[in-house]
N, C-alpha and C positions, 0 to 999 in steps of 0.2 A: 553526491549521491542518486537523488532522483529528478526524474527529469518530469516536463509536461508539458503538453504542447496547450497551445493560447484557448483560452475560453468564449464562446461566442452564442447567438441566438441559440443553438441546438449543437450536435456531435461535429467536433475537430476533424479532419481529413484522420487526424493521427488515431481516434477516435473509432471513427466510421471504418476503418482501414483495421484498429484491433479485434474490433468486433466479429467483422468480417475474418480475420485472421485466427481467432480463436475458434480450437474444435469442437465441433458438437460436446450437448452433456455425454453421450455414449463415453466416448474418450475419456470424460474426466474421472480420478476413479471417485472422488466424494463429491457432492452438489449437496451446498447446503443453502437453506432459506430462511431470511427471518421474516415475521407475519409485519406488517407497519406497527410501528409503535410510536405514538409522538410523533409521527409523520416521517418515520427515518425506516429505510429498509436497509440490510446489508447481506446479501449474497454471501456466502463463500464459496469457491471452488478451489479442489483440491488435485492438480495433475501433477500428482509428481509421489514416486514411491517412498519419499524417505518416511525411517522410521523418528524423525525429529520434529515432524512440524506439531505444532500446538491443536489441541481440537478444537473445530470450527468455535462453538462455544465463545472459546478466550479469543479468537480471533477478531471475532463480532463483538467481543466486548469492549477490547482495545480501540477499533476501529468506532461503535460506538463514543463513548468515551470524548475521543476528539472529534465529533463531531458538534455536537451545542446546537442543531437546525435541521429545518426538515433536510431531509436526504435520499437519494436512490445510490447506496455504491455496492461492490462488486469487487470482495478484494479474493485475486487467484495467484494461490502458491503453486510455482510451477519447479520444472528441473532444471537442469544445468542448460540444454539444449533448445529450451524455448523460452529463456531467459537470454541465450545466447542471439539467438534468433530476433526476439524487438530489440534486443539493445542494437544491433546490428542495423535491422532495419527503421529504426525512430530517429536513432542519435549519430548512428553509423561509427557504429565503436565495434569492435570485434570479439566481444568477451561477455558474458554472464553479468549483469551489476547488481546489487544488492533488491533495492524497490524501482521501481519506475510509475508516474501517475500520470495518470489520461483523463483530466477532467473533459467533462461537456458542458458543464454550466458551469455560472459560478452567481453569486447575488444571496437573493432569499432561500433557493435551495442548490445545495451540494449535492454532484452529480458525477461519476465517473468512475472511474477504472483504479484498480492499483495491484500491481502483480509483485509478488515478492520470489526470490529464487531461492530456493532451500537450502542447497549446496553452497551455498554464497556465504548466506545468512548464519550456516551453522560454523561454516569454517571463519568467518569474522567473531562470530560471540566465542570459539575456543583462543582464537589469534586474543582480541581483549581483553579476556578472562571473565567475561562473563555468562550466564547460566544462557541457555539457546532463547528461553521463554523471553527474560528480559532482552533480547535482542528484537525478537519476533515484536514484541512491544512498541519498543520504540519505534524498529520502523513501518510498523504500520501506521502509530499516527503521524509517524515524521508524514508518508505516504498522504493520508487523511488533511495531513493540514497543507499538503502541496496541493489539492484539491476545492479546499476552502480558500486559497490566493496567497497563503503565507511562501515567502521565498527565500532564498538564502545567497542570492548572488551581489549581495551589498553588506559590508559588514553591523550595516545594522537593522537590516533584513536578517539576517545571520542570528542576531542577537535576540529581538523580537519571536524570532522564528522557536528558536533553540529554549529560550524559558515560555515561550508555550508548553514545549514537549516536558520538557520540566515539570512543570506544575500538574501537568497529566499523567505521568508517570508517576507522581508522588502520590498521585491522589488513587492511584491504580498499587500502591504498594510498593512500587519499585523506584530503584536510586538512581542517582542522576547521571544517564550516561556520558557524559561531559568530563565528568568529573576524573 
């Protein structure tokens, strides 16, 4: 589902490269930042023309619901072309994926980028017979949990991560994404 780089005492090579590869804000259709509240900053970048993208306030709310710690996170929503390029560059897979996570640091402060690919999220929502908002909420939370160190590489890790996703989503009024 999502991929992540190794956390270290600063930006990983992937994170530094992502920052370098991210177009300047003048090419971003909408960029919204939230002033720090309780030690958390969530920046939203919309770099896709899709009409199905939830408003930045919703994306921010979903990300913050999964943070629960001091944080500096950017959620970037991209088109298929950028999603494919990032997935190819960092995972060596030549297709766009739904969500990518790029942690900078872990521990007491969560820092990193989450990239959501608008056409993939919309297509998956339709296929899974979910609302687009429900799928964006799930994948935003999924990406944030990767930034916080959760993973689904093992059955035990997947159970822990999925249970955490369920609890956060339920608290936001969404149903179980795995049902």
